[in-house]
C-alpha positions in Angstrom: 13.8 24.6 15.1 11.7 22.6 17.6 13.5 19.4 16.4 16.9 20.9 17.4 15.4 22.0 20.7 14.1 18.5 21.5 17.4 16.9 20.4 19.4 19.2 22.8 16.9 18.7 25.6 17.1 14.9 25.3 20.9 15.1 25.3 20.9 17.2 28.4 18.4 14.8 30.1 20.7 11.9 29.2 23.7 13.7 30.7 21.7 14.4 33.9 20.7 10.7 34.2 24.1 9.3 33.5 26.8 11.8 34.6 29.5 9.2 35.3 29.1 7.5 31.9 29.3 10.9 30.2 32.4 11.9 32.2 34.0 8.5 31.3 33.2 9.1 27.6 34.7 12.6 27.7 37.9 11.4 29.4 38.2 8.6 26.9 37.8 11.0 24.1 40.5 13.3 25.5 42.9 10.4 26.4 42.5 8.2 23.3 40.6 9.6 20.4 41.1 6.5 18.3 39.4 4.3 20.9 36.4 6.6 20.9 36.2 6.3 17.2 36.1 2.5 17.6 33.3 2.8 20.2 31.3 5.0 17.9 31.9 2.6 15.0 30.5 -0.2 17.2 27.5 1.9 18.1 27.1 2.8 14.4 27.2 -0.9 13.4 24.6 -1.8 16.0 22.2 1.0 14.8 22.8 0.0 11.2 22.0 -3.6 12.1 18.7 -2.6 13.7 17.8 -0.5 10.7 18.6 -3.4 8.4 16.4 -5.7 10.5 13.6 -3.2 10.4 13.9 -2.9 6.6 14.0 -6.6 6.1 11.0 -7.0 8.4 9.1 -4.4 6.5 9.8 -6.1 3.2 8.8 -9.5 4.6 5.6 -8.0 6.1 4.8 -6.4 2.7 5.4 -9.7 0.9 3.1 -11.5 3.4 0.3 -8.9 3.0 0.5 -9.0 -0.8 0.4 -12.8 -0.7 -2.6 -12.9 1.6 -4.3 -10.3 -0.6 -3.8 -12.4 -3.7 -5.1 -15.5 -1.9 -8.2 -13.5 -0.8 -8.8 -12.4 -4.4 -8.5 -16.0 -5.6 -11.1 -17.1 -3.1 -13.4 -14.3 -4.2 -13.0 -15.4 -7.8 -14.0 -18.9 -6.9 -10.5 -20.4 -7.3 -10.7 -20.9 -11.1 -9.7 -17.4 -12.1 -13.1 -16.0 -13.1 -15.3 -13.7 -11.0 -18.5 -15.2 -9.7 -20.2 -11.9 -9.3 -22.8 -10.8 -11.8 -22.6 -7.6 -13.7 -24.9 -4.6 -13.1 -27.5 -5.9 -15.6 -27.7 -9.3 -13.9 -26.1 -11.4 -16.6 -24.1 -14.3 -15.1 -22.9 -17.8 -15.9 -24.5 -19.1 -12.7 -28.0 -20.6 -12.8 -30.8 -18.2 -11.8 -31.6 -18.0 -8.2 -35.3 -18.4 -7.4 -37.1 -15.2 -6.7 -38.1 -14.4 -3.2 -41.4 -15.9 -2.4 -41.3 -18.7 -5.0 -41.9 -22.2 -3.6 -40.5 -25.4 -5.1 -41.4 -28.9 -3.9 -38.9 -31.7 -4.2 -40.1 -35.2 -3.3 -37.8 -37.5 -1.6 -37.9 -41.3 -1.3 -39.8 -42.7 1.7 -37.4 -44.7 3.8 -38.5 -47.4 6.2 -37.4 -46.9 9.7 -34.7 -49.3 10.6 -35.0 -50.4 14.2 -32.8 -53.1 15.7 -34.9 -56.0 17.0 -32.5 -56.3 20.0 -33.3 -52.8 21.3 -36.7 -53.6 22.8 -40.1 -52.2 22.3 -40.4 -49.2 20.1 -43.1 -46.6 21.1 -44.0 -43.9 18.7 -44.9 -40.9 20.9 -47.4 -38.3 19.8 -47.5 -34.9 21.4 -50.9 -34.3 22.8 -51.8 -30.9 23.9 -54.2 -30.0 26.7 -57.8 -30.9 26.0 -60.1 -28.0 25.3 
C-alpha cells in the first residue's frame, strides 16, 4: 500500500513542478489520441533501451569479475594448475623451509675490488668511534 501511496505522491509532485507540460499532454491526449500513443511508444522505447543497456552492462561486469577471479585463482595456484599450499599435515611438493632459528652459512667467492686507475687515489675509510 505504501508503494501506491509513494507512486501517487510522486505523480502529484511532478504535476506541481510541471503544470504546463501536464496540461499540454492532457490536451494532446484529448485532441489526438493516436499521437499520444506515439509519444508513449517513444518513451517506452527509451526506457527499454536503458533497461537493455543496464542488463548488458551487468552481464559484462559479471563476465569481467569472473575472468578476474579465474586469473587470481591461477596466480594462487602458481600458474601451472596445481596448488602450492601444503595440506594440514604439512606434506608438500616444495622443499622444506628451514625452521625458525636455524642458521645456514653459504660461502661466496671473494672478488677483488675493481678500481679504475684514472679515478685518482682510493682511500679506504674506517669508522673510528670516540676514544674511551
